[in-house]
N, C-alpha and C positions, 0 to 999 in steps of 0.2 A: 320624898316619898308619900307624905301626908296629903300633897296636891292633888295627888291622882285619886285617895278614897275619898277627899272633897268633890270631884267628879264622878265617880261612881257611886249614886246615893244606896240604893237597893236591887236587888234583882226580882224580876214582876214573873210570880208564880201563878199564871191560870192554866184551865184547859188549854186554851187557843195557843198558849206559849209553848207546853210543853208537844202538843200536836208539831208545832213549828220545830224545835226539837228536834224530834224521833224522823219527822218528815225531808227536813231540808238542812237539818242541824246550821238553825239560827237561836239567837240567845238573844233576851229581850233584859232592858236594865232600864229602872229610871236612874234619870241625869239632871246634873245641871243646869239651869236653864240658858245659858250665858256658855256654855261647850260647846264646842263646834266638832265635827268629824273627828279632824286630824286629833284631838284632844284625846277623845273617847278611845279613840281606836290604839293612842299610845298608853293610855290606862290600864284600858283592857289588857292589853298585852306585857306589862308589867306586874300588874296584880296578879293576874292567873296563868301567865308563861303561857302563851299560846300564840299561833298568828290568828290576826285577823285579814280576812279578805277584802270585807266590803261591810259598809257602816251606814245606816240606813236612820233618819232621825224624823220622830214626827212632834209635834206640839198638841198636848191634849189638852184644851178648853177646860174649863170650870163647869160643875156639873150642878144643876139647880137642886136642892134636897129640902125637904120638907120633913118635920117632924113633930107632929101635931100642929100645933096652933104658931110652930117655928116654921121659918124660913132662912135659907141661908144657900150657900154655896160651897162645894168639897174643890179643894185646891188644883188651881194646874198645875199642871209637872211638863217635862218633855220624854219622851220614852225613845230610846234608842237600840235598834234590831241588828245585831252583829252574826256576821255569817262566817263561821271557821269552817277550815279545810277538813274534809273527810278525814276521819281516823282523832282525831282531838276534839276534846271533849272538856266542859266545865263542870268541876267536881259539887262549886254551890248550889247546883239544879238536879243533882242524884238523891234520891230520897231513900 
């Protein structure tokens, strides 16, 4: 069971992701870089006890940041957008 929690790292809660939830019933998660779509689907179904119709993944590249005279990068990560059937929802996203 701990393997599923290693794949799904955190929900992404932004204005845009909340609009996706309301309009299309799509939920956004930060996931492990090595995880594939099938592993992500199985993890979401086991953790949240919902059915998953479709999984889209995006590799988010590192972003340059500058704070005063210091320069660096925000870390890269993998993002998954999960489509659920109508009528099902994930309680982690409700405020």
